[in-house]
N, C-alpha and C positions, 0 to 999 in steps of 0.2 A: 504386545510391544509394537508389532507392525501396524495395528489399528491406530495407535497413537501417532505414529509417524505419518500415516496416510491422512489422518485428520488434520494434523499440522500443515501438511503439504497442500491440502485442499483449501485451508484457510488462507495460506499465503498466496496461492494461485488466484483465489477470489479477490484478494486485495490488489494484486497486480492487474487483474482483469478490470477492476473498477478504476484503477489509476489510468489505465489505457483509455477507458471511455471518457474520463474527465479530460485527458489530453486531447482526444479527438474533438470533444466539444469546444475546448479552448482554441484549437487550431481552426475551427470553423466559425468562430465568433463573428467574423465579418463576411460570412458567406450568405448572400441573399436567400431568404426562404428556408434556411437550414433549420431543421427540427432536432433538438438535442436528444441524446440517448442516455439510458441509464441501465444499470445491471438489475435484473430481476431473478428471483429464484426459479431454477429449472433443473429438476432432479434428473432429467434426461441428458443434461449436458455434462461434460467430463469434469468441470469445476463447479457444478451445481448452480451456475449462473448463465444467463443469456442476455443478449442486447435487445433493448426495446426502445422504440421511438417515443419520445415524450411530446404529445400534441400540445400546442399552445400558440397563440398569435404572437408574432414578433412585432416590434415597433415598425411604423410606416415611414418611408422616406418619399416625400412628394417630388415628382419629376415633371409633371405636366405633359408627359408623352401619352398619346392616346392608346398606344399598345403596351404600356406598362400597367399591369393588373396585379392587384394584391387580394388575397383571400382573407376573409375574416370568418373565424369559426373553423372547426375541423373539416378538412377537405383537401383535395388535390386536383390539379389540372391533369388531364390525360393527354399524352403526346405519343406519336408513333415514331419509334426508332427501329429502323430495319425490319418493319413488319411486326414488331412486338410493342405492346402497350407499356408505357413508362409513366409513373406517377411523379408529379413534381409540384412544388409550391413556388418555384422560381418563375415569376410571371413577367419577366422583361422580354416581351415578344417582338418580332420583326415581321416585315413583309418580305418573303424570300424572293429569289430571282424569278420564280414562276408566279409570284403574286399571292402565295399562300401564307396564312398566319403560321408562324413557326418560331422555334427558339433560335438563339444565335448559333447553336450547334447544328441547326438544320432539321431538328425533329419537328414534324408538323403537328399542330394543335388539333385535337379531335373535337368535333362538335356533334350535335344531333344529326347532322347530315354528312358526317365524315370530315376530312380536311376541308377547310373553307378558303376559297379564293376571294381576296379582298379587292374592292374597286379602288381606283385612284382617289386620293383625298382622304381626309380624316374619317374615322368611324367612331361611333359612340357605343359604349358598352354599359348596359344598365346593371343594377345590383344582382340580378338573376343570371348575369353572364350572357345576355342576349346581345348580339352584334347588330348595330343599325347603321345604315348609310342613308342619312336623311330620315325619311319615313319608311324606308324599305327594310324589312327584317331580313337579315342575311342568314343567321344561324344562332344556336345557343351553345356556348362553350360547355363541354362536358366536364362537370366537377363531381367527384365521388368521395366517399369515405372508405377507410380500410382499417383492418385490425392492426394495431401497432406492433404486435409480436410477430407478424408475418411479413413485415416490410424488409426487403433486402436492399441495403444502400448500394447504389452504383453512381457513376459520375453523372451529376445533374439531376438526380432523383432516386426513385426506388423501383425495383421489380416487385411484383406482388402476385402470389399464387392463390389468394383467398377470394371470397365472394365480396364484390364491391357493394357498398351501401349508398343510399340516397343522401344527398347533401342538403343542408338547411341554413347555410351561412349567407354571406353576401360578397359580391365582388366590388372592389373599389378601383376605379379607373384613374390613371395619372399618378400612380404611386407604386412603389415596390416594397415588399415585406423584407425586413431584415431578420437576422438570426434570432431565435427565441432563447438563446443561451443566457442564463443569469450568471454573470461573471462572479458576483459575490458568493452565490450559492456554490458554484463550482470550486472556488477557492477554499471555502469551508469544508467541502466534501474531500478535496485533495488533502487537506491537513488531517482530517479524521482517518482517511485510508492510510496515509503515511504513518501516522502514529500507531494504528492497529498493526500494520505490517512490521513495524519495529518491535512491537510487543511480541508478536508471533516469533520473530527471529530470536528474541531473548529467550523465549520458552524453548525453542529448538536448541539453543546453545546450552541451557541448563539441563535439558533432557539428555543431550549428548554427553555432557560431563558426568551425569548420573549413570548412564550406561557404561562409561569408561571406568568409573570407580567400581561398579558392580562386577564388570568383567575381570578387573584386576584382582578383586577380592576372591572371585572364584578360582583364579589362577593361583593365588596364594595358598588356597586350601588343597 
């Protein structure tokens, strides 16, 4: 009896968890560089599911700004936030007050030479992420890959405790990447999850009535 109740509770919790993930995706549909999330089986989790980032290129928005950079292919920029590495695909960078390449939030972009100080004037960024000032090579922006199941979402990017991998995509200058959320797919998933949750609730109601009838019959005897 308790096994049946626990199984129904797990199924309902899984649906609620899935609906929450869809809601999170929809809420970030206009967030530049946002990578959608999905529920995956995880028998170590309390509800049998965990959140996993879904890699995929979002559409590009051309800006013409030399410090707006978009990644094509799986990968993340690495920025320094308070002495800790943060992974991000939000590539709308600025030149901070000290002249360093940084995010609008003040996180400095990491290159093969650490944080990079930019000269006055426009810089060119090639497809490999190398920064150029005229014919002078300044540095190569660090871009890495990561395991989707080990990314922890934080404001502006992800914390990551796994081993970083090499990147083989390309950088596009003068554009920003938009969210990779597929609105139509998310709508369909929301409908499916809602219907399944309603079905589980009906089963719970039927099971409850069955228990009530059984208990009453025992009392009659």
